[in-house]
PADRENMI-235356 format. One record per residue: x, z, y of N, C-alpha, C in turn. Coordinates in nm, 4 decimals. Layout:
<doros>
<<X Z Y> <X Z Y> <X Z Y>>
...
</doros>
This chain:
<doros>
<<29.5975 9.3885 4.5879> <29.7263 9.3626 4.5223> <29.8227 9.3003 4.6222>>
<<29.9404 9.3585 4.6369> <30.0433 9.3035 4.7251> <30.1410 9.2225 4.6397>>
<<30.1494 9.0943 4.6712> <30.2385 9.0077 4.5952> <30.3791 9.0110 4.6545>>
<<30.4784 8.9970 4.5677> <30.6172 8.9880 4.6107> <30.6647 8.8451 4.5889>>
<<30.7138 8.7828 4.6942> <30.7652 8.6471 4.6863> <30.9173 8.6525 4.6771>>
<<30.9691 8.5966 4.5695> <31.1110 8.6110 4.5370> <31.1766 8.4733 4.5249>>
<<31.2905 8.4558 4.5924> <31.3673 8.3320 4.5838> <31.4794 8.3471 4.4819>>
<<31.4962 8.2461 4.4002> <31.6058 8.2402 4.3038> <31.6960 8.1238 4.3429>>
<<31.8194 8.1534 4.3813> <31.9112 8.0496 4.4304> <32.0294 8.0389 4.3341>>
<<32.0182 7.9497 4.2351> <32.1273 7.9321 4.1389> <32.2243 7.8237 4.1850>>
<<32.3498 7.8376 4.1461> <32.4449 7.7318 4.1802> <32.5866 7.7683 4.1423>>
<<32.6742 7.6700 4.1583> <32.8159 7.6927 4.1341> <32.8791 7.7659 4.2513>>
<<32.8496 7.7174 4.3729> <32.9010 7.7782 4.4970> <33.0528 7.7914 4.4922>>
<<33.1196 7.6816 4.4591> <33.2654 7.6830 4.4479> <33.3290 7.5904 4.5522>>
<<33.3382 7.6329 4.6780> <33.2980 7.7638 4.7295> <33.1611 7.7597 4.7992>>
<<33.1093 7.8766 4.8336> <32.9865 7.8884 4.9128> <33.0193 7.8508 5.0569>>
<<32.9332 7.7670 5.1199> <32.9630 7.7175 5.2549> <32.8346 7.7029 5.3370>>
<<32.8493 7.6516 5.4585> <32.7350 7.6372 5.5501> <32.6207 7.5562 5.4899>>
<<32.6521 7.4553 5.4112> <32.5482 7.3731 5.3502> <32.4605 7.4544 5.2568>>
<<32.5222 7.5410 5.1775> <32.4458 7.6283 5.0884> <32.3590 7.7245 5.1684>>
<<32.4174 7.7815 5.2733> <32.3421 7.8773 5.3545> <32.2232 7.8106 5.4218>>
<<32.2403 7.6859 5.4634> <32.1311 7.6117 5.5269> <32.0133 7.5932 5.4317>>
<<32.0425 7.5635 5.3053> <31.9365 7.5476 5.2043> <31.8616 7.6789 5.1857>>
<<31.9372 7.7878 5.1748> <31.8743 7.9188 5.1576> <31.7914 7.9553 5.2806>>
<<31.8475 7.9366 5.3972> <31.7787 7.9701 5.5224> <31.6474 7.8938 5.5363>>
<<31.6483 7.7671 5.4958> <31.5279 7.6840 5.5087> <31.4148 7.7346 5.4194>>
<<31.4502 7.7999 5.3094> <31.3477 7.8576 5.2211> <31.2991 7.9935 5.2730>>
<<31.3887 8.0680 5.3352> <31.3484 8.1975 5.3908> <31.2548 8.1779 5.5096>>
<<31.2927 8.0884 5.6017> <31.2058 8.0581 5.7166> <31.1352 7.9270 5.6877>>
<<31.0435 7.9300 5.5917> <30.9833 7.8089 5.5369> <30.8667 7.7569 5.6207>>
<<30.8266 7.6346 5.5915> <30.7200 7.5670 5.6652> <30.5880 7.6426 5.6545>>
<<30.5603 7.6984 5.5371> <30.4327 7.7669 5.5146> <30.4308 7.9105 5.5658>>
<<30.5452 7.9556 5.6229> <30.5559 8.0916 5.6776> <30.5248 8.1988 5.5721>>
<<30.5661 8.1732 5.4497> <30.5491 8.2697 5.3410> <30.6577 8.3765 5.3531>>
<<30.6161 8.5014 5.3542> <30.7128 8.6103 5.3657> <30.7919 8.6239 5.2358>>
<<30.9222 8.6337 5.2495> <31.0105 8.6483 5.1338> <31.0519 8.7944 5.1217>>
<<31.0283 8.8516 5.0034> <31.0601 8.9915 4.9802> <31.2007 9.0131 4.9246>>
<<31.2449 8.9179 4.8423> <31.3751 8.9364 4.7786> <31.4393 8.8018 4.7492>>
<<31.5732 8.8011 4.7514> <31.6500 8.6807 4.7187> <31.7559 8.7161 4.6157>>
<<31.7626 8.6355 4.5104> <31.8726 8.6432 4.4143> <31.9632 8.5226 4.4371>>
<<32.0915 8.5462 4.4572> <32.1898 8.4381 4.4521> <32.2617 8.4523 4.3191>>
<<32.2509 8.3482 4.2368> <32.3020 8.3541 4.0993> <32.4148 8.2521 4.0835>>
<<32.5343 8.3015 4.0641> <32.6552 8.2192 4.0618> <32.6864 8.1764 3.9188>>
<<32.7149 8.0488 3.9009> <32.7565 8.0007 3.7694> <32.8860 8.0697 3.7277>>
<<32.8975 8.1117 3.6007> <33.0201 8.1798 3.5553> <33.1379 8.0844 3.5357>>
<<33.1120 7.9546 3.5393> <33.2170 7.8564 3.5119> <33.3039 7.8325 3.6358>>
<<33.4351 7.8181 3.6120> <33.5247 7.7779 3.7200> <33.4952 7.6344 3.7605>>
<<33.5186 7.6024 3.8864> <33.5143 7.4629 3.9310> <33.6538 7.4294 3.9801>>
<<33.7255 7.3505 3.8979> <33.8678 7.3293 3.9196> <33.9346 7.4666 3.9203>>
<<33.9871 7.5108 4.0341> <34.0617 7.6367 4.0386> <33.9826 7.7502 4.1023>>
<<33.8605 7.7248 4.1476> <33.7824 7.8283 4.2143> <33.6977 7.9024 4.1116>>
<<33.7123 8.0323 4.1092> <33.6461 8.1147 4.0086> <33.5144 8.1728 4.0612>>
<<33.4313 8.2133 3.9660> <33.3063 8.2816 4.0021> <33.3363 8.4135 4.0730>>
<<33.4410 8.4810 4.0306> <33.4775 8.6091 4.0923> <33.5120 8.5922 4.2405>>
<<33.5805 8.4831 4.2736> <33.6168 8.4614 4.4141> <33.4929 8.4335 4.4986>>
<<33.3959 8.3626 4.4409> <33.2700 8.3370 4.5127> <33.1924 8.4669 4.5303>>
<<33.1876 8.5474 4.4258> <33.1198 8.6762 4.4341> <33.1848 8.7646 4.5408>>
<<33.3162 8.7632 4.5455> <33.3881 8.8428 4.6454> <33.3467 8.8024 4.7863>>
<<33.3458 8.6728 4.8138> <33.3116 8.6248 4.9483> <33.1675 8.6608 4.9840>>
<<33.0741 8.6344 4.8930> <32.9334 8.6632 4.9207> <32.9087 8.8129 4.9377>>
<<32.9822 8.8927 4.8642> <32.9697 9.0375 4.8793> <33.0166 9.0822 5.0178>>
<<33.1210 9.0158 5.0683> <33.1733 9.0499 5.2008> <33.0731 9.0204 5.3128>>
<<32.9907 8.9164 5.2945> <32.8966 8.8788 5.4005> <32.7527 8.9225 5.3704>>
<<32.7349 8.9972 5.2618> <32.6004 9.0359 5.2194> <32.5253 9.1134 5.3274>>
<<32.5882 9.2118 5.3882> <32.5191 9.2939 5.4880> <32.4739 9.2114 5.6078>>
<<32.5549 9.1155 5.6476> <32.5179 9.0291 5.7594> <32.3968 8.9434 5.7238>>
<<32.3933 8.8909 5.6010> <32.2798 8.8099 5.5574> <32.1527 8.8936 5.5513>>
<<32.1648 9.0150 5.5021> <32.0491 9.1055 5.4941> <31.9948 9.1340 5.6335>>
<<32.0835 9.1612 5.7287> <32.0404 9.1948 5.8651> <31.9771 9.0756 5.9358>>
<<32.0385 8.9583 5.9228> <31.9901 8.8403 5.9938> <31.8568 8.7924 5.9390>>
<<31.8433 8.7892 5.8068> <31.7237 8.7318 5.7453> <31.6215 8.8366 5.7021>>
<<31.6571 8.9644 5.7175> <31.5651 9.0733 5.6844> <31.5142 9.0612 5.5401>>
<<31.6084 9.0539 5.4488> <31.5749 9.0348 5.3076> <31.6418 9.1410 5.2218>>
<<31.5849 9.1604 5.1047> <31.6498 9.2363 4.9986> <31.7301 9.1347 4.9179>>
<<31.8608 9.1481 4.9145> <31.9478 9.0461 4.8562> <32.0262 9.1018 4.7387>>
<<32.0238 9.0267 4.6288> <32.1034 9.0617 4.5104> <32.1906 8.9433 4.4740>>
<<32.3192 8.9669 4.4568> <32.4157 8.8612 4.4268> <32.4838 8.8928 4.2941>>
<<32.4777 8.7986 4.2008> <32.5351 8.8221 4.0684> <32.5977 8.6952 4.0129>>
<<32.6970 8.7156 3.9272> <32.7446 8.6065 3.8418> <32.6530 8.6032 3.7210>>
<<32.6030 8.4865 3.6860> <32.5113 8.4753 3.5728> <32.5787 8.5225 3.4448>>
<<32.5052 8.6024 3.3671> <32.5559 8.6437 3.2359> <32.5140 8.5455 3.1276>>
<<32.4612 8.4308 3.1712> <32.4286 8.3209 3.0816> <32.5084 8.1984 3.1255>>
<<32.5382 8.1052 3.0352> <32.6196 7.9891 3.0731> <32.5640 7.9093 3.1908>>
<<32.4313 7.9014 3.1990> <32.3684 7.8268 3.3073> <32.2954 7.9214 3.4023>>
<<32.3198 7.9110 3.5329> <32.2458 7.9954 3.6273> <32.0973 7.9605 3.6327>>
<<32.0616 7.8354 3.5973> <31.9198 7.7981 3.5906> <31.8511 7.8745 3.4775>>
<<31.9178 7.8814 3.3631> <31.8637 7.9581 3.2507> <31.8452 8.1040 3.2909>>
<<31.9390 8.1567 3.3679> <31.9285 8.2943 3.4148> <31.8050 8.3120 3.5037>>
<<31.7737 8.2116 3.5842> <31.6536 8.2183 3.6679> <31.5288 8.2335 3.5818>>
<<31.5206 8.1543 3.4770> <31.4060 8.1640 3.3860> <31.4015 8.3022 3.3206>>
<<31.5180 8.3542 3.2867> <31.5254 8.4855 3.2244> <31.4736 8.5947 3.3183>>
<<31.5064 8.5826 3.4473> <31.4597 8.6805 3.5461> <31.3082 8.6773 3.5558>>
<<31.2508 8.5575 3.5605> <31.1050 8.5453 3.5710> <31.0386 8.5992 3.4448>>
<<31.0932 8.5663 3.3299> <31.0349 8.6118 3.2032> <31.0330 8.7645 3.1921>>
<<31.1226 8.8286 3.2638> <31.1263 8.9754 3.2640> <31.0641 9.0327 3.3915>>
<<30.9996 8.9479 3.4681> <30.9366 8.9925 3.5919> <30.8079 9.0688 3.5682>>
<<30.7528 9.1210 3.6758> <30.6327 9.2023 3.6669> <30.5119 9.1297 3.7252>>
<<30.3953 9.1781 3.6919> <30.2714 9.1224 3.7473> <30.2759 9.1332 3.9000>>
<<30.2380 9.0262 3.9656> <30.2356 9.0255 4.1118> <30.3586 8.9647 4.1754>>
<<30.4614 8.9384 4.0938> <30.5819 8.8756 4.1476> <30.5696 8.7235 4.1380>>
<<30.5982 8.6557 4.2483> <30.5928 8.5096 4.2545> <30.7328 8.4574 4.2853>>
<<30.7783 8.3638 4.2042> <30.9159 8.3158 4.2150> <30.9214 8.1694 4.2591>>
<<31.0221 8.1402 4.3402> <31.0474 8.0013 4.3800> <31.1947 7.9710 4.3596>>
<<31.2230 7.8569 4.3002> <31.3602 7.8117 4.2809> <31.4078 7.7459 4.4106>>
<<31.5212 7.7902 4.4605> <31.5790 7.7336 4.5821> <31.6674 7.6158 4.5441>>
<<31.6380 7.4989 4.6010> <31.7174 7.3790 4.5708> <31.7377 7.2977 4.6978>>
<<31.8275 7.2006 4.6893> <31.8429 7.1026 4.7966> <31.7267 7.0044 4.7891>>
<<31.7290 6.9043 4.8754> <31.6215 6.8036 4.8739> <31.6596 6.6780 4.7954>>
<<31.7637 6.6867 4.7123> <31.7973 6.5748 4.6245> <31.6858 6.5568 4.5226>>
<<31.6636 6.4324 4.4811> <31.5539 6.4031 4.3874> <31.5640 6.4860 4.2600>>
<<31.6846 6.4963 4.2032> <31.7015 6.5708 4.0787> <31.6735 6.7198 4.0991>>
<<31.7151 6.7725 4.2147> <31.6910 6.9141 4.2433> <31.5432 6.9421 4.2656>>
<<31.4757 6.8538 4.3380> <31.3325 6.8718 4.3623> <31.2531 6.8618 4.2322>>
<<31.2981 6.7736 4.1431> <31.2322 6.7609 4.0124> <31.2468 6.8905 3.9335>>
<<31.3663 6.9522 3.9395> <31.3906 7.0788 3.8710> <31.3034 7.1892 3.9306>>
<<31.2892 7.1864 4.0628> <31.2053 7.2865 4.1310> <31.0586 7.2704 4.0904>>
<<31.0102 7.1461 4.0869> <30.8718 7.1188 4.0459> <30.8476 7.1653 3.9022>>
<<30.9425 7.1346 3.8148> <30.9288 7.1720 3.6739> <30.9230 7.3237 3.6593>>
<<31.0072 7.3933 3.7350> <31.0099 7.5390 3.7309> <30.8734 7.5957 3.7700>>
<<30.8172 7.5440 3.8798> <30.6868 7.5921 3.9269> <30.5796 7.5685 3.8214>>
<<30.5754 7.4477 3.7668> <30.4713 7.4118 3.6696> <30.4801 7.4954 3.5427>>
<<30.6015 7.5316 3.5038> <30.6194 7.6090 3.3801> <30.5521 7.7460 3.3848>>
<<30.5327 7.7999 3.5060> <30.4760 7.9345 3.5178> <30.3350 7.9362 3.5771>>
<<30.2774 7.8188 3.6005> <30.1383 7.8124 3.6428> <30.0475 7.8157 3.5198>>
<<29.9192 7.8311 3.5437> <29.8228 7.8360 3.4332> <29.8362 7.7103 3.3475>>
<<29.8417 7.7241 3.2181> <29.8651 7.6191 3.1171> <30.0111 7.5739 3.1125>>
<<30.0985 7.6327 3.1939> <30.2405 7.5983 3.1895> <30.3083 7.6513 3.0648>>
<<30.4248 7.5996 3.0376> <30.4989 7.6322 2.9153> <30.5258 7.7813 2.9005>>
<<30.5533 7.8491 3.0119> <30.5888 7.9908 3.0053> <30.4832 8.0810 3.0694>>
<<30.3629 8.0302 3.0833> <30.2556 8.1117 3.1422> <30.2289 8.2342 3.0555>>
<<30.2199 8.3500 3.1220> <30.1948 8.4771 3.0527> <30.0599 8.5298 3.1006>>
<<29.9652 8.5408 3.0082> <29.8293 8.5828 3.0422> <29.8272 8.7194 3.1098>>
<<29.9175 8.8084 3.0683> <29.9192 8.9439 3.1241> <29.9783 8.9491 3.2651>>
<<30.0644 8.8534 3.2957> <30.1299 8.8529 3.4273> <30.0658 8.7547 3.5247>>
<<29.9897 8.6604 3.4706> <29.9296 8.5587 3.5562> <30.0329 8.4555 3.5995>>
<<29.9976 8.3751 3.6988> <30.0885 8.2718 3.7485> <30.2049 8.3380 3.8215>>
<<30.3250 8.3043 3.7811> <30.4437 8.3719 3.8331> <30.5279 8.2867 3.9282>>
<<30.4856 8.1661 3.9539> <30.5666 8.0797 4.0390> <30.4905 8.0380 4.1637>>
<<30.5668 7.9950 4.2622> <30.5097 7.9482 4.3877> <30.6002 7.8384 4.4426>>
<<30.5392 7.7359 4.4998> <30.6182 7.6279 4.5612> <30.6289 7.6562 4.7097>>
<<30.7489 7.6672 4.7584> <30.7717 7.6939 4.9003> <30.8271 7.5678 4.9651>>
<<30.7537 7.5192 5.0644> <30.7975 7.3996 5.1374> <30.9083 7.4363 5.2347>>
<<31.0227 7.3726 5.2188> <31.1374 7.4011 5.3039> <31.1828 7.2739 5.3742>>
<<31.2091 7.2861 5.5027> <31.2550 7.1721 5.5820> <31.4078 7.1684 5.5752>>
<<31.4584 7.1008 5.4730> <31.6025 7.1029 5.4459> <31.6705 6.9823 5.5103>>
<<31.7562 7.0101 5.6057> <31.8363 6.9052 5.6685> <31.9823 6.9264 5.6318>>
<<32.0528 6.8214 5.5927> <32.1950 6.8380 5.5598> <32.2735 6.8903 5.6795>>
<<32.3765 6.9665 5.6526> <32.4676 7.0136 5.7560> <32.5894 6.9214 5.7555>>
<<32.6202 6.8648 5.8727> <32.7273 6.7664 5.8821> <32.8536 6.8269 5.9445>>
<<32.9662 6.7738 5.9020> <33.0928 6.8120 5.9645> <33.0941 6.7661 6.1103>>
<<33.1462 6.8523 6.1985> <33.1538 6.8188 6.3407> <33.2933 6.8364 6.3993>>
<<33.3721 6.9236 6.3399> <33.4989 6.9611 6.4035> <33.6214 6.9367 6.3163>>
<<33.6133 6.8339 6.2326> <33.7290 6.8003 6.1508> <33.8295 6.7196 6.2313>>
<<33.9530 6.7160 6.1841> <34.0582 6.6400 6.2526> <34.0838 6.5059 6.1851>>
<<34.0007 6.4736 6.0829> <34.0196 6.3475 6.0108> <33.8956 6.2598 6.0291>>
<<33.8719 6.1678 5.9367> <33.7607 6.0726 5.9493> <33.6334 6.1190 5.8774>>
<<33.6228 6.2467 5.8475> <33.5080 6.2955 5.7699> <33.4002 6.3618 5.8556>>
<<33.4116 6.3531 5.9863> <33.3045 6.4050 6.0708> <33.1772 6.3224 6.0503>>
<<33.0642 6.3893 6.0692> <32.9311 6.3261 6.0592> <32.8913 6.2885 5.9168>>
<<32.9570 6.3479 5.8184> <32.9102 6.3363 5.6802> <32.8761 6.4778 5.6311>>
<<32.7859 6.4895 5.5325> <32.7454 6.6234 5.4878> <32.8629 6.7061 5.4349>>
<<32.8602 6.8342 5.4635> <32.9616 6.9257 5.4123> <32.9605 6.9211 5.2595>>
<<33.0784 6.9161 5.2022> <33.0910 6.8969 5.0578> <33.1901 6.9963 4.9991>>
<<33.1519 7.0571 4.8878> <33.2427 7.1494 4.8185> <33.3690 7.0773 4.7727>>
<<33.3550 6.9523 4.7331> <33.4703 6.8757 4.6874> <33.5706 6.8559 4.8014>>
<<33.5194 6.8245 4.9205> <33.6072 6.8081 5.0361> <33.6747 6.9409 5.0694>>
<<33.5986 7.0491 5.0628> <33.6554 7.1815 5.0908> <33.7673 7.2126 4.9925>>
<<33.7467 7.1828 4.8662> <33.8509 7.2110 4.7663> <33.9766 7.1293 4.7947>>
<<33.9603 7.0076 4.8421> <34.0762 6.9264 4.8797> <34.1469 6.9849 5.0015>>
<<34.0689 7.0386 5.0957> <34.1304 7.1034 5.2125> <34.2164 7.2215 5.1682>>
<<34.1676 7.2944 5.0690> <34.2431 7.4095 5.0181> <34.3722 7.3631 4.9518>>
<<34.3614 7.2605 4.8686> <34.4799 7.2056 4.8011> <34.5843 7.1630 4.9040>>
<<34.5379 7.1066 5.0169> <34.6282 7.0581 5.1222> <34.6713 7.1681 5.2184>>
<<34.6289 7.2914 5.1894> <34.6609 7.4055 5.2757> <34.6184 7.3778 5.4205>>
<<34.5001 7.3201 5.4337> <34.4494 7.2753 5.5637> <34.3376 7.3692 5.6090>>
<<34.3754 7.4785 5.6740> <34.2754 7.5770 5.7156> <34.1829 7.5230 5.8237>>
<<34.2357 7.4427 5.9140> <34.1544 7.3923 6.0266> <34.0338 7.3141 5.9756>>
<<34.0559 7.2223 5.8832> <33.9440 7.1443 5.8306> <33.8580 7.2260 5.7333>>
<<33.9200 7.3156 5.6593> <33.8434 7.4095 5.5764> <33.7461 7.4885 5.6638>>
<<33.7931 7.5355 5.7754> <33.7152 7.6167 5.8682> <33.5906 7.5435 5.9176>>
<<33.5978 7.4114 5.9285> <33.4858 7.3334 5.9824> <33.3622 7.3396 5.8937>>
<<33.3781 7.3826 5.7694> <33.2629 7.3974 5.6791> <33.1938 7.5323 5.6977>>
<<33.2447 7.6129 5.7923> <33.1912 7.7473 5.8160> <33.1575 7.7700 5.9634>>
<<33.1401 7.6617 6.0382> <33.1118 7.6739 6.1813> <32.9858 7.7557 6.2078>>
<<32.8816 7.7324 6.1259> <32.7549 7.8037 6.1465> <32.7714 7.9528 6.1185>>
<<32.8358 7.9857 6.0083> <32.8571 8.1269 5.9758> <32.9432 8.1963 6.0812>>
<<33.0430 8.1253 6.1313> <33.1300 8.1826 6.2332> <33.0545 8.2048 6.3646>>
<<32.9799 8.1049 6.4069> <32.9103 8.1145 6.5362> <32.7977 8.2169 6.5338>>
<<32.7438 8.2465 6.4140> <32.6366 8.3449 6.4008> <32.6870 8.4809 6.3515>>
<<32.8183 8.4962 6.3516> <32.8826 8.6239 6.3170> <32.8482 8.6715 6.1760>>
<<32.8258 8.5747 6.0881> <32.8051 8.6082 5.9473> <32.9396 8.6305 5.8807>>
<<33.0368 8.5513 5.9227> <33.1734 8.5690 5.8751> <33.2651 8.5748 5.9976>>
<<33.3664 8.6582 5.9909> <33.4638 8.6654 6.0999> <33.5795 8.5707 6.0718>>
<<33.6523 8.5378 6.1763> <33.7692 8.4514 6.1605> <33.8695 8.5140 6.0644>>
<<33.8892 8.6417 6.0777> <33.9860 8.7112 5.9926> <33.9438 8.7079 5.8456>>
<<33.8146 8.7342 5.8199> <33.7659 8.7314 5.6819> <33.7785 8.5913 5.6232>>
<<33.7471 8.4893 5.7026> <33.7551 8.3526 5.6521> <33.8991 8.3157 5.6181>>
<<33.9927 8.3612 5.6977> <34.1337 8.3347 5.6690> <34.1772 8.4045 5.5399>>
<<34.1283 8.5259 5.5205> <34.1593 8.5982 5.3965> <34.1019 8.5237 5.2761>>
<<33.9789 8.4762 5.2906> <33.9143 8.4014 5.1818> <33.9905 8.2724 5.1517>>
<<34.0296 8.2022 5.2572> <34.1069 8.0784 5.2390> <34.2358 8.1071 5.1631>>
<<34.3052 8.2106 5.2039> <34.4316 8.2450 5.1374> <34.4077 8.2834 4.9925>>
<<34.2989 8.3527 4.9682> <34.2644 8.3984 4.8328> <34.2455 8.2790 4.7390>>
<<34.1671 8.1797 4.7828> <34.1420 8.0660 4.6938> <34.2580 7.9658 4.6946>>
<<34.3366 7.9635 4.8025> <34.4588 7.8830 4.8031> <34.5566 7.9369 4.6976>>
<<34.5672 8.0674 4.6886> <34.6542 8.1287 4.5879> <34.6021 8.1019 4.4465>>
<<34.4689 8.0970 4.4320> <34.4109 8.0631 4.3015> <34.4519 7.9224 4.2588>>
<<34.4531 7.8308 4.3545> <34.4931 7.6930 4.3242> <34.6345 7.6898 4.2660>>
<<34.7276 7.7623 4.3278> <34.8648 7.7618 4.2782> <34.8783 7.8374 4.1461>>
<<34.7949 7.9391 4.1285> <34.7981 8.0132 4.0019> <34.7592 7.9211 3.8865>>
<<34.6503 7.8441 3.9028> <34.6048 7.7543 3.7955> <34.6945 7.6315 3.7840>>
<<34.7469 7.5864 3.8961> <34.8340 7.4678 3.8975> <34.9616 7.4930 3.8181>>
<<35.0147 7.6113 3.8280> <35.1429 7.6438 3.7645> <35.1286 7.6894 3.6209>>
<<35.0043 7.7006 3.5724> <34.9841 7.7467 3.4342> <35.0180 7.6357 3.3351>>
</doros>
């Protein structure tokens, strides 16, 4: 029997940035050297301030081929059709097939790790969602997750972890230079081009004014 190891990465991703990619990357190239067959990135359908799920989907779709090539994965990116992307993860597993093993991708925050542990336990033998016909459907993947810090900002926020909230403020301030600093890794690894990032910045900057003027 050949098992398929599948990562489920739920989140708001408003916007998706180097910090998110670092978490995903750490699970793909994990400590246990477990081969990953497929990755789902599941975007929350809820807006975060003025950033929409559609804008996040657009950006991730633009860089999908680069992620597939670099990490050698089968990648599926969707906006959750359920209010919670975590609930959608459970729904995917519940409709999974025998031989598929799922791991929830999370940061190393205590609350996130607790959610990851709970997810794994729910699908192990005697777990809440254990299915006798499918067997154990979850797997715990050890990931060496290190925060990604700002390095090239022009203000006093260097050496602190990249934050979606800070990025949203950069957009509000029409500050592309500091916005760009949250994408240094993607830029240097040719996952995103300078031109694409500028288009994305303009896209979500325009969203801010659209919602602001409503």
